N, C-alpha and C positions, 0 to 999 in steps of 0.2 A: 676349478685349477690353484691350488693353494697359493699364496703369495706368502714369501719369505722377503722382510723386508732389511736389508743391511744399509745402515746407514755410512756413504764414507767422505774423509771430509778430505778435500786434494787439493793441496796449497800448491798453486799455481804461480812458476816466475814470471811475473807482468811487465812486461818491456814494449815499448813501442820506436817506431823509427816513424815521426813526423811527416805526415806526406800534404804537404798545406800547396797556396799559391806558389810560396818562393823558399826560396834554398835558407831565407833566414831563419824562418822558423824551426830547421831542423835539428837544431842539436843546441835548445837553448839550455840542458843540466850543463852544457859542456863549456859553457863560455865565460870566458875569462873577465871578473868583476872586482870594481875597488869598494869598497862596505866601512865606515868609521863609526859606529853610534854607542852611546852611552846612555841607559838605563832608562831605554824606547818600551813601548808595548810593542811586541809580536808583529800586530796588526799594521802599524807603523814602517814597521824594517822591513815587513814583507812589501809593500805600497814603494817603498824607500827601492830595494833590491830588482823589481818588476819595472820598473823607471830606467834603471841603471843597465838591467840587460836587454830593455826593450822585448819585452815580452807580457805577458799576463799572469794571475794567479787566480786558481779555479778552486777555492775546495769549502765544506760544510763548516756550517758556523759551531756543529759541535765537535768537532774533531779536536778542536784544542781551546785554550783559554785565550782570547785574543790580548787582551790588560796583559796578561804574559809581561814582565820588566825583563828584556835581557840586554847583553851586550856584546856588541859584535866588531871585530878589527880583521878586517881581512884586504890583503893588498894581490891584485892579480890571481886569485883562485879562482877553479870553476863554482859555478853557482849550487852545485851538486853539495860540496863544500863547504860551503856558506850553512844551506841547508841543516846537513849535517850537526854542526856545531847550535844551530837553536835550538834543533828539538832533541835529537842526542839519541836521534836511531829511529825513536817513537811515534814516527811520519813516514810515508814511503811516498814516491814520487813518479809520474808518468807523465811525460811530454803528451800531447794531442796541438797538434800545429801551433797557433800562435797562444798557444796556454801550457803551464807547466799546474798540473792536477795534483793537487794534494791529499793523498787517502791515508786510512787507517794503516799503519804497518801492520800489524797480526792478525785486528777484527776482521770478520769472514759473518758469509751469512748462513744462516742453517735454514733446513724444509723442513717443518714439521709437517706431516698427513695427517690431515683430518679425515679422510672416507677413500676409502679406495673400493671400485668393486668393479666385477668382469662381467659381460654377458658372448656369446661368440664370437668370434674376431672382435670386440670391444674392451677398452677399457676408460675409466673416468677414473681419476685423480684427482682430490682438491685438497688444499690445505692452506698452509701460510707460510711467509718468509719471513724469519725473524735476524733481528741485528744481535749478533749471539752473546756480543760484549755488554751492551743495555739491556735487550730481550726486549724491545721496541720494534714494533711490524714495521717490516719496510716497504713504502707504495712505490709501483712506477717501477718494481722488478721485474726481468725478463725471465720467468719460468717455461724450460723447452726442453723438447726430447732431442738430440742434435740429429739423428738418420730419418726418422719418421718426419722431421720437420713441423710436429704438434706444440704449441704453443703457446702461453697466456701473458698477459701484464697483470701488476697487482693490483687490486686497488687502494680505496682509501687505509684499510686496515690490513693490509698484507696479504690479501685472500687471496686465491687463485684456485682455476679450476681446469682440466683439460683434459680432452674425451681423443682416443689414443685406437683408430682404428687398425685391426691386420692380426694376424696370430704370431703371438710373439712369448719368447719364453727369456729377454730381459727388457726391461724400459729401465732407461740411467735419464732421470730427468735434470737439469741443470740450473740455476737460478746466477744470476746476473744481476749487477748493479753498480755504475759508475761507482770509482773510490770505493768499493771492494772488491775483496777478491772472492773468484768463484766456487760454489759450491756445490756437488755431484749426491746425485741419492741412489741409488740403485733397485730397482726394482725387479725377481727371477733370475732366470738368466741364459742367456742369447739369446738374439734377434734373427727372424728371417728375412723381411723386408726394409728396406731402405733406400734411399736415392742413387745416385749413380757415382756421388762422392763428398765430402764434407774435408773439412781442414779447419783446425784449432789455428791463432797467431802465432802457436808456440811450433805448431807443425813444420811450418817452411817460413824461412825468414823472407821478409818480404812479399808474402802469401796474402795482405790483411790491407787495409787502409782506414782513410776516416771519410767520413760522408762529408766533404765540404761545397757538397750541390745543394743541400738542406741550407748555407747560406744567403743560397739566391733567394729574392725579396718574392719570385714567381713563383720556386718551390714549398717554401715555409707557405704560402698560400693552398697548395693541394695538398698539402701533407699534415696527418690528424698529429694531436700532442702523442698519441698513445704509441704512431708509430716511430718518430723523434724520438723518444724515450727509447723504445726496443733496438733502433739500431745503433742509441748511444752506449747501451749497457751489453752489448754483444757486438760491438765491432768487431771484436777479431776472428769472430763465426762466419762462417761460408761453408756453402753447400754447392752439386754442382746437379742440374736438373736439364732432362731433353728439352722439359716442356713447362710452359707456364701461361695459362688466361687470366686476364685481369678484366673487370666490368671499371671498376676504379682504385684506387691504390687499395682501399681498404675492403676491397670483396675479391681475393684472389683464388687460384685455385691453392697456394702457398699458404694461404691465410695471413696470419701477422708474421712469415717467417719469409715474408715476401724480397724482402731488404735484405735477407740474409743467402737469397739464392742467386748462381749463374747461369742465365739459361743457353739452352742452343738457338729454344725459337720463341722469341713471346709476343703473344697477342692482345691487345689491350682495347677495347670497343670506346671505352673515353677514356684511360690512362689506366697507370701503371708504374708501381715502384719497385725496384729489382737491385741485388747486389752487381752483375754484369750481365754482358752478352757476346755471346760466342757464335753468332750464326746470323740471324736476322730478327729485327724487333720491329713491329707496325703496330700504331694507337693512332684511334679515331682523332683524340685530340696532342695526347701529349706521355712522352716518356721521361720517369727520371729513373737518372742511374747512380747510383754511390759509386762505381770501381770502371772497369773500363767497355769499351762497346769496341767489338774485332768484327767485321764485315759490313753489314747494313743497317740501317736505321730511320724508321722512317715515322713523322709524326703530322697529322693534320695541323698542328698549335704549333708546340715547340718541344725540341727533345735541350733537357738537363744532363749533364755528365759529372758527375766527380774527379771521375777518374783522365784518360786517354782515349780518345775512337781511331781506328787506326781501320780504316775502309771508306763507305761511302754513308753521309750523313744528309737527311733531307727534313727538312722540315715549312711549311706554312709560315709564320711568320720567324722562329727562332730556333738557333742554335745556342747552347752557352755551354760550353766546354771547359773545364777547371783545371785543367794541365796541359797535354799536349794535342796535336790536330795531327794524323799522316794519311793524306786520301783526299778527297772531295767532299765541301760543304756546303750544301742549295741552301739558302732561306729566303723567303715573301720578303722578309724585314731585317735582320739583322743576324749576322755572327757572330761570335764571341768566344773567345779562346784566351785564357789566362797565361797561360805560357808557349812553347813553341809551336808553332806550323807549320807544316812543309804539306805542297800538294795544289788543289785550285779551290779559293773560295767567290761564289758567286750570291751576292745580295741583294735584294731591290731598295733597301738603301744603304744600309754600312757592316764593310766587315772590318772589326775590331781584334788585334792580336797583339797582346801585352809585351811578348817577347820576343823572340829573333822569328821571320816569315822568310820560307824561302816560293815559291811558283808562283801563283797567278791571282791578283786579286782583282774578283769585277765587282762594280756597285754602283750602283742608279744614283746615291750622294755620295759617298767619302767609304775612302778607306783611310784606315788610322793603325800608325804601330809605333809604340814608344821605341823598339830597337831597332835591330840593324834589318834588313829588308833585302832578298836578292833575290829577282826576278822582276815582273812585271804590276804595276798597281794601272787601273784604269776604269776612273769615276766622272759621274757626268756633272758633280759640280770641284771635288778636290781629292788630294791625295795628301798625306803628313804622315811623316816619317820623322821621325825625331834623332835618330842618331842617323846612320850610315845605308844608303842604296844602294847597292850595284847593281843596275838594271835600268827601265824604263818608268819615268813617273806621265800619264797621260789624262788631265784633267778640262772638264769647257770650263771652267773659272781660275783654281790657282794649282801651284803645285810646293809642296813645301821640306824640304832635308836637310839636316843639319850637313850633310856629305853626302853631296851626290860624283857621282862616278857610272856615267852613262848618260842617258837622254830623259830631259825634260821637256811636255810640249803643252801649254797651255795659255789661257790669256796672260796670267801672271803666273811666274817662277822665281821663289826666293831659296836662298839655299845660303849657309856659312861657307862652305866651301864646296868648291866645283871644280872636279878635275873633267868633267864631259861637258855636255853641251844642253843647251838652254833656246827653246824656239818658244817667243808666246809675243805680246806688246811689253810688257816688261819684264826683264831680267834681273832681278838684285843680287848678288854676291855680296857677303857681308866683309870677306878678304877675297875680292879681287878690283875688278876696274868701277872707278868712281870718277868719272874723266869729264872734263871742263872743255869742247876745242871752241878754239876762235876764229873762224875763218874767212876766207872770200872768194870769190870765182868770178869766170864772165861773166854770169850772168845776175847774181846776186851780190852784192856787195860786202854787206855786212849779214855773219848767219852763226849763229851758237846753237851747242849740240850736247846733251846730255848722253853719255857711253858706258853701260854698267855692262857685268857680262866679267867673262874670262878674255884671255887671247884666243884661247878656242872658236868660241865666240860670243860677240854683245853686241846689244841691242844699241840702235841710234836715234834718239826723240830732239829731233831738231825745229827751230823756227828760223826765219831771217826777215833782212828787207831791205829791195835794194833805193839807195837814195837819189834823188835829182828829180829837178823841178816838173820833167817830162817825161819820167821812165819809172815812176816808180813801181816796184814788185814787192806782195805781201807774200810769205809764202809758210809751210809748216809738211811737216813730214816726218817718215820714219824710214828705217833702216836696220843691218846688220854689217857686220865686218870681221875681220879675223887679221890676227896682228903675227906676218912670218918674224920670230925673233930669231939674230943673226948672234948678239951678244949683248951686254947690258946698255949700249947707247945707241946701236942700231939694230932698227926692222924697218919692215913694209907691211903695211895696213892696208890691206885689200875688202872694198865696203863696195855695197850695193845700194840705194838709197831711191826712196819715189816720195814727190811731193804735190802737192799741190799749190797753184801760182793762183794769187787773188790781182786782178785786174782791172777791180771798179765796177764789178758785177758777178755774184751769185748763179744766173744765169747760164754762163759760159764755162764750162767744162775744159780747165787748162791745166794739164798735167804733164810731169817729167821726169824721168826716171833716169840716173845716174851709175855710172861705173864708174871705179874709182882709184889708183893705188898711188899713196901716199907714202916716199919717204919719211923716216922715222929718225929724227934725231933729240938725244936725251941730251940737253945742254947740262942740265942740274938737275938733284933729285926734285921732283915735283915740275919741272918746264920742259917740253919737249918743241920741238919745232918739228913741223910738214908741211911739205909739199911735192904735188906730181901731175901725173894728166888724166884724163875723166874724158870718158866717152857718156856725150848726154842724147835722150832723146826726149823729143818735145814732140804733143798730142795736142793741136787745140786752133781756133780761127784766129787767123794773123788778121791785125787792123781789127778790133772788132773791141778793145779795151779804151774804158772812158777817158775823158780829157786828164791829162797830168798823169797816168800812167805808161806802164812800155808797150807801144803798139807795135812792135817786133821781138819776139822774144828767142829764136833762132837767129844766129847771125847770115853774114849773108852767102860764109863757107858753106853751111850746111847745106847735105844733101839728103834728096827724099828717099825715104823709107817704100810709104805705102802714100794714099791719098788721108790727105791730114796728116800727117806723121813726117817728121824730119830728122836728122841725126846728126851729131859733129863732134870734133875733139876738140876738147874746154884744157883748164886747170884747176888748181884747186891746192892753196895755201894756207897756212892760218900758226896758231900755237895751242896744246894742250895744255892745260892745268890739271894738277892730280895727286 
């Protein structure tokens, strides 16, 4: 079969829409900056510009003379315009996440074939990738055939070798390297075999992504430098395939191109590295996915996803998603979502969602949400929502929400603002009740109580002592209350408390429960007087108190409720400081 070689130089308009962890990284070139420098080196000006704009520059040291002296006077103009003034159109710019990449504006790669051979249904092409301007070899450049998904990465001398199987009438090799324009070289005319479909980043707006999952430490450990270079070089090229199988990320049915292919079914014996899943992916140890996962992903160890997940994700240890989740996540240790999540998260230890969460989080230790949560958090130890929660927090020890709208149940509940209910031993609302009440009643003549929470539900921690030569009582207890507020001055407090009475001997169990309704009147800000009726029940052994302590707690008028328990009507009065 006769070979006809036609060299095509394709100048592609490179554009990108950065798709990284936060919205702050998406339009760095359009940020307005103010910069005034005189007679400074370019490298120093770029450093100052990056700090002003809150991003980073990436560029090759050979791109321009970093010691060149420039003057820049810019006030509230886009970063793009500042760069135009500095480089006068000689350098092109591209956004990638939190980085602005500077590269050659006109320089491109060129493919120089070294050897072309063919046999029945097989082709082998080798050659070099050269910087067209400098004539130097380009190492770690990706050379690939888009439709057959065969490819190679150049070595330190810029050399590549590709074997393409099948009966072809045209082979198009494309060379790609970060900071360069792509170049394509065409062999023959027409092609018969191809994957289900492919697309370049210019074919469909928003159809490509950046591989943020490679920033994950655990993903970096399992990916080779060759795979990372390949992914970086051709980040905008995607192909679709019905199936792929991998033993490890380097041993895949799609070869070196596995990270550029979206599969409907993916089976990874140990682990795999793919562009995306629109179906089912199963791995013995791990799945690393650059883009989105739709439907189902299961791994014995961990799932790392650079895009979003819509469906079900299950991992023996860790699910790490760098954008959002809509569906169900189950992990033996940790579910980690960098953006919004909606659905159900279940983790043996921790669920972490960095933006809003809507649904139910269940964790053996902790649920953490730095943004708004709407739904339910259930944890064995603690729940933490840095902003607002509209729903419920239930924890074995500790709950925190900046603004609570709903229900908190835990040993300690803390919030800045609370429009709901907190049930626990300690309920602290920073902008809520912090009251100290001093009171007296028919049983104990001196009591002091701390009340924290809000009007809907507040906690009471109190202690008291009944003074008298032969009627001493020491007591401590807990309770909760609710304020019925009529106006700024007048309210009624309904309170239920339980307390232990010490009568000189710890061997005796003496408990008193009390329900009281206090009419409260605010004399002036910070001082409230209260008084009202109270109903008490007492369970204890009468006449067993030590000498000098109260021998009979229940008054003569008390009525018998059951064996060892009496009840009576009493009173309560005091003053509240707040």
